[in-house]
DOVEXMI-357271 format. One line per field, with one value per atom (N, C-alpha, C): y, x, z; residue number from 1; atom name. Coordinates in nm, 3 decimals. Example, Ala and Ser with C-alpha at 12.3 -4.5 7.8 and 13.67 -1.06 7.14 Angstrom:
v	c(-0.569:-0.450:-0.330:-0.225:-0.106:0.003)
u	c(1.319:1.230:1.320:1.285:1.367:1.290)
w	c(0.780:0.780:0.780:0.708:0.714:0.787)
nulum	c(1:1:1:2:2:2)
miro	c(N:CA:C:N:CA:C)
! end
This chain:
v	c(-3.042:-3.141:-3.168:-3.064:-3.085:-3.165:-3.148:-3.227:-3.374:-3.404:-3.543:-3.603:-3.525:-3.573:-3.605:-3.519:-3.544:-3.670:-3.694:-3.815:-3.940:-3.935:-4.051:-4.074:-3.968:-3.983:-4.038:-3.997:-4.048:-4.196:-4.236:-4.376:-4.466:-4.409:-4.487:-4.411:-4.409:-4.330:-4.383:-4.506:-4.564:-4.521:-4.455:-4.415:-4.297:-4.299:-4.183:-4.092:-3.986:-3.889:-3.955:-4.039:-4.106:-4.196:-4.264:-4.351:-4.274:-4.159:-4.077:-4.023:-3.972:-3.921:-4.032:-4.148:-4.262:-4.300:-4.303:-4.341:-4.241:-4.112:-4.010:-4.015:-4.026:-4.025:-4.151:-4.265:-4.391:-4.412:-4.345:-4.362:-4.248:-4.153:-4.043:-4.094:-4.032:-4.068:-3.998:-4.073:-4.010:-3.920:-3.804:-3.710:-3.662:-3.658:-3.611:-3.715:-3.679:-3.768:-3.683:-3.709:-3.820:-3.801:-3.907:-3.902:-3.928:-3.848:-3.717:-3.615:-3.526:-3.425:-3.286:-3.188:-3.052:-2.984:-3.029:-2.963:-3.036:-3.166:-3.242:-3.320:-3.320:-3.398:-3.545:-3.606:-3.748:-3.768:-3.663:-3.674:-3.607:-3.636:-3.579:-3.669:-3.608:-3.688:-3.761:-3.877:-3.959:-3.990:-3.915:-3.926:-4.064:-4.119:-4.250:-4.357:-4.357:-4.456:-4.435:-4.310:-4.282:-4.338:-4.342:-4.391:-4.542:-4.598:-4.738:-4.835:-4.790:-4.882:-4.952:-5.072:-5.143:-5.089:-5.022:-4.961:-5.022:-5.071:-5.132:-5.026:-5.063:-4.966:-4.928:-4.810:-4.762:-4.722:-4.718:-4.676:-4.537:-4.490:-4.357:-4.274:-4.145:-4.053:-4.065:-4.097:-4.113:-3.981:-3.869:-3.740:-3.697:-3.772:-3.735:-3.657:-3.610:-3.539:-3.390:-3.331:-3.187:-3.114:-3.172:-3.110:-3.099:-3.200:-3.193:-3.080:-3.063:-2.956:-2.820:-2.804:-2.677:-2.648:-2.750:-2.730:-2.691:-2.742:-2.711:-2.576:-2.548:-2.429:-2.312:-2.335:-2.228:-2.239:-2.237:-2.253:-2.134:-2.162:-2.056:-2.061:-1.947:-1.948:-2.038:-2.111:-2.195:-2.117:-2.183:-2.115:-2.049:-2.104:-2.046:-1.924:-1.897:-1.782:-1.816:-1.945:-1.986:-1.984:-1.974:-1.971:-1.844:-1.818:-1.701:-1.572:-1.479:-1.349:-1.255:-1.169:-1.073:-0.976:-0.930:-0.835:-0.700:-0.646:-0.518:-0.404:-0.300:-0.181:-0.109:-0.045:0.027:0.142:0.157:0.263:0.394:0.498:0.630:0.734:0.851:0.959:1.041:1.024:1.104:1.030:1.080:1.009:1.009:1.105:1.109:0.990:0.941:0.827:0.695:0.686:0.561:0.558:0.670:0.674:0.592:0.509:0.427:0.495:0.499:0.561:0.478:0.546:0.476:0.421:0.484:0.436:0.452:0.356:0.361:0.445:0.523:0.604:0.518:0.402:0.312:0.218:0.208:0.123:-0.025:-0.100:-0.244:-0.308:-0.435:-0.508:-0.513:-0.532:-0.537:-0.405:-0.293:-0.164:-0.140:-0.182:-0.166:-0.250:-0.370:-0.457:-0.403:-0.361:-0.316:-0.176:-0.088:0.049:0.085:0.047:0.091:0.038:-0.088:-0.147:-0.087:-0.078:-0.014:0.132:0.205:0.344:0.350:0.260:0.258:0.227:0.131:0.095:0.213:0.277:0.392:0.506:0.529:0.636:0.611:0.489:0.457:0.477:0.432:0.451:0.599:0.682:0.825:0.893:0.850:0.907:0.873:0.748:0.711:0.789:0.807:0.884:1.029:1.088:1.226:1.236:1.136:1.138:1.126:1.042:1.027:1.155:1.218:1.344:1.452:1.461:1.561:1.538:1.415:1.384:1.418:1.393:1.425:1.575:1.654:1.800:1.854:1.804:1.849:1.814:1.697:1.656:1.747:1.776:1.861:2.001:2.055:2.189:2.190:2.085:2.079:2.074:1.996:1.984:2.119:2.193:2.323:2.427:2.420:2.515:2.494:2.372:2.343:2.393:2.407:2.446:2.589)
u	c(-5.335:-5.232:-5.202:-5.196:-5.167:-5.278:-5.401:-5.511:-5.495:-5.449:-5.426:-5.312:-5.208:-5.096:-5.147:-5.234:-5.289:-5.374:-5.452:-5.533:-5.445:-5.341:-5.251:-5.179:-5.132:-5.064:-5.160:-5.288:-5.384:-5.415:-5.423:-5.453:-5.331:-5.213:-5.089:-4.985:-5.002:-4.911:-4.767:-4.747:-4.613:-4.528:-4.586:-4.512:-4.420:-4.304:-4.216:-4.250:-4.172:-4.199:-4.195:-4.094:-4.081:-4.202:-4.251:-4.367:-4.494:-4.513:-4.631:-4.625:-4.509:-4.493:-4.514:-4.457:-4.473:-4.620:-4.690:-4.833:-4.913:-4.886:-4.960:-4.924:-4.794:-4.748:-4.792:-4.781:-4.812:-4.961:-5.045:-5.190:-5.253:-5.174:-5.229:-5.278:-5.384:-5.438:-5.355:-5.283:-5.194:-5.270:-5.214:-5.270:-5.156:-5.179:-5.077:-4.969:-4.878:-4.768:-4.644:-4.538:-4.497:-4.538:-4.523:-4.546:-4.413:-4.361:-4.413:-4.392:-4.488:-4.483:-4.469:-4.443:-4.423:-4.552:-4.667:-4.792:-4.861:-4.883:-4.958:-4.869:-4.740:-4.653:-4.686:-4.719:-4.755:-4.904:-4.981:-5.123:-5.207:-5.335:-5.429:-5.434:-5.428:-5.426:-5.559:-5.551:-5.668:-5.665:-5.742:-5.737:-5.778:-5.884:-5.931:-5.825:-5.766:-5.664:-5.539:-5.504:-5.385:-5.401:-5.523:-5.546:-5.568:-5.636:-5.679:-5.599:-5.528:-5.460:-5.342:-5.311:-5.192:-5.073:-4.984:-4.867:-4.744:-4.650:-4.529:-4.444:-4.380:-4.297:-4.173:-4.120:-3.998:-3.897:-3.772:-3.667:-3.616:-3.640:-3.592:-3.709:-3.695:-3.798:-3.812:-3.932:-3.950:-3.933:-3.940:-3.924:-3.778:-3.688:-3.548:-3.517:-3.396:-3.350:-3.380:-3.422:-3.443:-3.311:-3.204:-3.072:-3.034:-3.070:-3.042:-3.119:-3.245:-3.327:-3.270:-3.233:-3.177:-3.046:-2.962:-2.835:-2.858:-2.965:-2.992:-3.059:-3.162:-3.244:-3.214:-3.150:-3.118:-2.973:-2.879:-2.740:-2.693:-2.604:-2.547:-2.396:-2.330:-2.185:-2.121:-2.020:-1.949:-1.831:-1.745:-1.633:-1.539:-1.531:-1.441:-1.501:-1.629:-1.694:-1.766:-1.762:-1.832:-1.981:-2.056:-2.200:-2.255:-2.382:-2.440:-2.383:-2.365:-2.315:-2.433:-2.425:-2.533:-2.538:-2.656:-2.674:-2.620:-2.529:-2.467:-2.562:-2.556:-2.636:-2.579:-2.665:-2.614:-2.524:-2.415:-2.321:-2.368:-2.371:-2.409:-2.339:-2.319:-2.254:-2.353:-2.481:-2.583:-2.627:-2.594:-2.634:-2.785:-2.857:-3.002:-3.069:-3.008:-3.066:-3.042:-2.934:-2.903:-2.952:-2.999:-3.044:-3.171:-3.173:-3.289:-3.372:-3.504:-3.586:-3.579:-3.577:-3.570:-3.705:-3.810:-3.945:-4.032:-4.112:-4.200:-4.322:-4.366:-4.486:-4.611:-4.598:-4.712:-4.717:-4.831:-4.837:-4.829:-4.773:-4.764:-4.899:-4.911:-5.035:-5.057:-4.950:-4.963:-5.013:-4.960:-5.006:-5.153:-5.191:-5.331:-5.423:-5.379:-5.461:-5.472:-5.360:-5.359:-5.419:-5.401:-5.446:-5.560:-5.548:-5.643:-5.783:-5.797:-5.930:-6.005:-5.944:-6.018:-6.054:-5.964:-5.994:-6.110:-6.113:-6.222:-6.356:-6.356:-6.480:-6.530:-6.440:-6.478:-6.527:-6.462:-6.504:-6.644:-6.672:-6.806:-6.910:-6.879:-6.971:-6.997:-6.892:-6.910:-6.986:-6.967:-7.044:-7.192:-7.222:-7.362:-7.424:-7.347:-7.396:-7.423:-7.334:-7.354:-7.478:-7.500:-7.619:-7.746:-7.745:-7.863:-7.890:-7.785:-7.803:-7.856:-7.800:-7.847:-7.994:-8.032:-8.172:-8.262:-8.217:-8.297:-8.314:-8.208:-8.217:-8.313:-8.303:-8.394:-8.537:-8.561:-8.695:-8.751:-8.670:-8.715:-8.748:-8.668:-8.695:-8.824:-8.850:-8.975:-9.096:-9.084:-9.195:-9.220:-9.115:-9.131:-9.192:-9.161:-9.219:-9.368:-9.412:-9.554:-9.635:-9.570:-9.644:-9.677)
w	c(2.786:2.799:2.946:3.027:3.169:3.236:3.190:3.245:3.213:3.091:3.053:3.134:3.156:3.239:3.380:3.434:3.567:3.568:3.463:3.455:3.451:3.368:3.357:3.490:3.555:3.684:3.790:3.786:3.883:3.860:3.733:3.702:3.718:3.698:3.705:3.788:3.920:4.004:4.007:3.963:3.965:3.845:3.745:3.626:3.654:3.588:3.593:3.474:3.458:3.352:3.215:3.191:3.061:3.034:3.138:3.121:3.088:3.153:3.125:2.983:2.944:2.807:2.706:2.730:2.638:2.625:2.735:2.733:2.650:2.664:2.589:2.441:2.410:2.271:2.197:2.261:2.192:2.173:2.248:2.233:2.153:2.105:2.026:1.892:1.841:1.710:1.603:1.517:1.419:1.321:1.293:1.196:1.109:0.980:0.888:0.864:0.775:0.742:0.728:0.785:0.868:1.013:1.089:1.233:1.300:1.384:1.421:1.310:1.298:1.194:1.252:1.167:1.215:1.261:1.215:1.251:1.366:1.351:1.451:1.548:1.527:1.615:1.604:1.717:1.719:1.692:1.680:1.651:1.758:1.757:1.854:1.976:2.092:2.214:2.233:2.294:2.321:2.471:2.547:2.692:2.741:2.682:2.728:2.704:2.586:2.555:2.640:2.667:2.749:2.889:2.940:3.075:3.078:2.977:2.984:2.899:2.797:2.704:2.771:2.717:2.762:2.683:2.752:2.689:2.754:2.672:2.731:2.801:2.910:2.983:2.903:2.933:2.868:2.975:2.935:3.029:2.997:2.873:2.833:2.782:2.791:2.745:2.593:2.542:2.397:2.321:2.388:2.322:2.316:2.376:2.379:2.506:2.513:2.631:2.620:2.729:2.732:2.715:2.764:2.748:2.601:2.520:2.376:2.311:2.349:2.293:2.330:2.456:2.502:2.428:2.411:2.341:2.196:2.136:1.996:1.978:2.057:2.034:2.127:2.238:2.332:2.378:2.284:2.325:2.408:2.500:2.582:2.568:2.590:2.576:2.682:2.641:2.737:2.794:2.866:2.931:2.831:2.710:2.611:2.543:2.571:2.509:2.381:2.342:2.221:2.247:2.144:2.158:2.097:2.116:2.052:2.110:2.024:2.066:2.088:2.189:2.207:2.091:2.059:1.950:1.994:1.914:1.949:1.915:1.997:1.971:1.850:1.771:1.655:1.698:1.623:1.657:1.593:1.674:1.625:1.710:1.652:1.724:1.806:1.779:1.847:1.973:2.094:2.216:2.237:2.180:2.197:2.129:2.020:1.948:2.020:2.097:2.165:2.309:2.361:2.500:2.514:2.614:2.642:2.750:2.735:2.839:2.967:3.080:3.207:3.249:3.205:3.237:3.114:3.087:2.972:3.003:2.905:2.925:2.912:2.851:2.834:2.954:3.022:3.141:3.107:3.198:3.179:3.215:3.181:3.212:3.363:3.438:3.583:3.639:3.586:3.634:3.597:3.476:3.436:3.524:3.556:3.639:3.781:3.837:3.975:3.993:3.895:3.910:3.816:3.690:3.589:3.608:3.639:3.653:3.772:3.891:4.001:3.971:3.907:3.872:3.773:3.677:3.579:3.647:3.739:3.809:3.893:3.964:4.046:3.958:3.844:3.754:3.700:3.660:3.610:3.719:3.840:3.951:3.976:3.975:4.000:3.887:3.763:3.652:3.666:3.702:3.722:3.838:3.945:4.058:4.018:3.938:3.892:3.804:3.718:3.633:3.716:3.819:3.906:3.981:4.036:4.110:4.018:3.896:3.799:3.765:3.742:3.710:3.828:3.950:4.068:4.082:4.059:4.069:3.964:3.840:3.734:3.770:3.824:3.862:3.973:4.074:4.185:4.132:4.043:3.987:3.908:3.831:3.754:3.847:3.954:4.049:4.115:4.152:4.217:4.124:3.994:3.897:3.884:3.894:3.878:3.998:4.111:4.231:4.234)
nulum	c(1:1:1:2:2:2:3:3:3:4:4:4:5:5:5:6:6:6:7:7:7:8:8:8:9:9:9:10:10:10:11:11:11:12:12:12:13:13:13:14:14:14:15:15:15:16:16:16:17:17:17:18:18:18:19:19:19:20:20:20:21:21:21:22:22:22:23:23:23:24:24:24:25:25:25:26:26:26:27:27:27:28:28:28:29:29:29:30:30:30:31:31:31:32:32:32:33:33:33:34:34:34:35:35:35:36:36:36:37:37:37:38:38:38:39:39:39:40:40:40:41:41:41:42:42:42:43:43:43:44:44:44:45:45:45:46:46:46:47:47:47:48:48:48:49:49:49:50:50:50:51:51:51:52:52:52:53:53:53:54:54:54:55:55:55:56:56:56:57:57:57:58:58:58:59:59:59:60:60:60:61:61:61:62:62:62:63:63:63:64:64:64:65:65:65:66:66:66:67:67:67:68:68:68:69:69:69:70:70:70:71:71:71:72:72:72:73:73:73:74:74:74:75:75:75:76:76:76:77:77:77:78:78:78:79:79:79:80:80:80:81:81:81:82:82:82:83:83:83:84:84:84:85:85:85:86:86:86:87:87:87:88:88:88:89:89:89:90:90:90:91:91:91:92:92:92:93:93:93:94:94:94:95:95:95:96:96:96:97:97:97:98:98:98:99:99:99:100:100:100:101:101:101:102:102:102:103:103:103:104:104:104:105:105:105:106:106:106:107:107:107:108:108:108:109:109:109:110:110:110:111:111:111:112:112:112:113:113:113:114:114:114:115:115:115:116:116:116:117:117:117:118:118:118:119:119:119:120:120:120:121:121:121:122:122:122:123:123:123:124:124:124:125:125:125:126:126:126:127:127:127:128:128:128:129:129:129:130:130:130:131:131:131:132:132:132:133:133:133:134:134:134:135:135:135:136:136:136:137:137:137:138:138:138:139:139:139:140:140:140:141:141:141:142:142:142:143:143:143:144:144:144:145:145:145:146:146:146:147:147:147)
miro	c(N:CA:C:N:CA:C:N:CA:C:N:CA:C:N:CA:C:N:CA:C:N:CA:C:N:CA:C:N:CA:C:N:CA:C:N:CA:C:N:CA:C:N:CA:C:N:CA:C:N:CA:C:N:CA:C:N:CA:C:N:CA:C:N:CA:C:N:CA:C:N:CA:C:N:CA:C:N:CA:C:N:CA:C:N:CA:C:N:CA:C:N:CA:C:N:CA:C:N:CA:C:N:CA:C:N:CA:C:N:CA:C:N:CA:C:N:CA:C:N:CA:C:N:CA:C:N:CA:C:N:CA:C:N:CA:C:N:CA:C:N:CA:C:N:CA:C:N:CA:C:N:CA:C:N:CA:C:N:CA:C:N:CA:C:N:CA:C:N:CA:C:N:CA:C:N:CA:C:N:CA:C:N:CA:C:N:CA:C:N:CA:C:N:CA:C:N:CA:C:N:CA:C:N:CA:C:N:CA:C:N:CA:C:N:CA:C:N:CA:C:N:CA:C:N:CA:C:N:CA:C:N:CA:C:N:CA:C:N:CA:C:N:CA:C:N:CA:C:N:CA:C:N:CA:C:N:CA:C:N:CA:C:N:CA:C:N:CA:C:N:CA:C:N:CA:C:N:CA:C:N:CA:C:N:CA:C:N:CA:C:N:CA:C:N:CA:C:N:CA:C:N:CA:C:N:CA:C:N:CA:C:N:CA:C:N:CA:C:N:CA:C:N:CA:C:N:CA:C:N:CA:C:N:CA:C:N:CA:C:N:CA:C:N:CA:C:N:CA:C:N:CA:C:N:CA:C:N:CA:C:N:CA:C:N:CA:C:N:CA:C:N:CA:C:N:CA:C:N:CA:C:N:CA:C:N:CA:C:N:CA:C:N:CA:C:N:CA:C:N:CA:C:N:CA:C:N:CA:C:N:CA:C:N:CA:C:N:CA:C:N:CA:C:N:CA:C:N:CA:C:N:CA:C:N:CA:C:N:CA:C:N:CA:C:N:CA:C:N:CA:C:N:CA:C:N:CA:C:N:CA:C:N:CA:C:N:CA:C:N:CA:C:N:CA:C:N:CA:C:N:CA:C:N:CA:C:N:CA:C:N:CA:C:N:CA:C:N:CA:C:N:CA:C:N:CA:C:N:CA:C:N:CA:C)
! end
């Protein structure tokens, strides 16, 4: 989708966000019923039509306001305290059950990427080196026995 947006912006640099969205939505190939639908939305994007078709200009975003979406799906408490309440921790008398660990014993993806991959590469290299040295020592001993 971001590639299509870049193509539309390159072909029509004068368009604003609403114009780019309108161009993509109005040139999509409809799939399913109704349009927009819960599975395909407005349909399958058509990059060629989005760049070349004659699409009338719009003044408002055809998808609606992002503020409306945020208010509907990600409400936050207002000054009066209305809004979603945080989930309360279960009440228990045993502090051991409610204690949260300060550090996880399972490494994060970042730690695996930064530490685990280089360690794995070095370990494999050292194992191969050990196998080569062992094979060389065995070979030298066999040659000496024959002499």
